[in-house]
C-alpha positions, 0 to 999 in steps of 0.5 A: 643409490642402486646401480643395475649391471644388465650383462650377460644376454648379448654375447661375450662383449656384454659379459661383466665379471664379479671383480668388475662388479667390485671395482663399480661397488669400490666407488662408493659403499652407499652404492648398491651394485646389482649384476643381472643376467638373464632378462627376468634379472634384468627386469626385476632388479632395474624396476627400481634402479636409478643408474643402469649400466649394460644392456638396454631396451624398451622393456627395461625401459618401460620397467624402470620407473626410478631411472636416472642415467643409462651407459651402454656397453656399445659406442652406437645408441641408435638401436636404444633411441626410441621416442619414449626414452628420448623425451624422458629425463634420464641421461645416456652415456655411452662407450663412445671414446673407449672403442676407437682403438680397436675399431681403428685397427680393423679399419686399417685391417680392412684397408690393407687387405684390399691395397696389398690384395690380400683378400683376393689372395685368400679367397682365391687360392692360386699363384696364378693371380700374382701379376694381376694382384701387383697391377692392383696395388698402389701405395698410401704415402702422399694420398688423401684419407677422408675421415666420415666423422671425427669423434673417438674412432676418427681421431684414431684412424687420423693418427694412423694415417699419419704414419703411413705418411698420409694427408687427411681431412675430415667432416664432422657436423660439431665444432671440433678443436683442430688436430696436428694430423688432421690437414682440414676438418669441414662441416658436412656440407662439404662432404662431396668435396671431401670424396672428390679429394680422398683416395681412401674413405673411411666411415667412423660416423654414428647413424643418425638421421643425417647419415643414414644413406649418405654414401647413395649413388650420387656421393659414389659418382663424387669418388675417384675411380681407384678409392677405397671405401671402408665402414666399421661403425654402422651399416645402414650409413651405405646404401647397399643397392647404391654400393653394388651399383658403384661397384659393378660400374666401377665408380670406386675401387673396393669396399671393406666392411665390417657393417652392413645394411643387413646383418647377417648379410645375406649368404646370397649377397654379390658382395660375398664374391666381389674380388675388390670387397672385403667383409668381417662379420661386425668383429671390429669391436672385439678387444680384451681390453673393451670391458674394462675400459667401459668399467673405467668411464663407468667409475669415473662417471659414478664418481662425477654423478656424485660430485654434480659434475658433467658426465663423460660420453654424453648422449645428446639424444635428440642428435644421436650421438 
C-alpha cells in the first residue's frame, strides 16, 4: 500500500518530520511511505497513492486514481468536501478528537480576556480605565455555559467550565453519551433555549450547511445582554453583519474570535476597535503536541485499516463532520 504524506505547504502546522514518517513506516514494512513537500511532489506521488495524509484538495483528488482514504491535518473538513470527493468511495478521517485541548485552552483565554478586561487594558494602555474595567467584570461561578457542538473541542471546553463552578448545557445533532460535567445535552432545535439560558456561549461546531450563519440577528436577540460569545472553530458560523449590529445595539456583552467570516479580517473592520471584542488571527490550533497526536491517530488508523476495523475520527462526508 502506498501512503503519501503531503506536507510542507500549509505553514508550520502541516510540516511532518522525517522521524514522524519513520513512525508511520514502522506500522508495517509492507507499506511504502513517501514524504511529499512541494505541490509538484504532491501531485506526482498522489497519482498512484492508496492513502493520503495531510494537504488535500481538488487538484490532488483529480490526480489520485487509486485513492482509498484521506486523513487531513485539521479537524474541520469543510474546505475539502467538494462534490466529486463526497460522491467517491474514498474514506475521510480528520484530526478531530486530537485538537480539543488547545482549542479549549484558547477559547478560555479569549473568554477570560474579555471577562477580566485584559483586552481593554492591553489596547487602551492607561491606568485611568481601572474603575471602568472593574465595573464591567463579573464572575463565572454559578453561571451557565452554552456549548455549541459537543465533540472533542466541546467536551474539553465543558470540562474546564467545571473548574470554574459553571453549569454546562450543550446542543449537538448526534446522540451524545451523557457526560457528568454537562447538565443537559439538547438537539439543535433548542438552540434558542440554550442562548436564553447561557451567560457564556462557546462555538465548538464544524462548519456545515446547518451551522453556517446560525448566529444571525434572531439568535443574538435571544442572548442575555451581558453574555459573552466565543468562536474557535469556523468564522462563517457567525454572520458578521448581524454580529456588528448586535454589538452596536448592546444585544450581547462581548465576543472573542479566533476565526472570522472573512480571513484575514480586513484591517478596516470595526471589530478591531470595539472595546468588548478580542480577536486572534486563527491561532487556536497551535500546539507543539498537535502533529504528534495526528501521527498517533494516523498510525492507529493504519492498523485498523489493515485489520478491517472501523477508522477513528471518521467523517460522514454527507454531513460534513
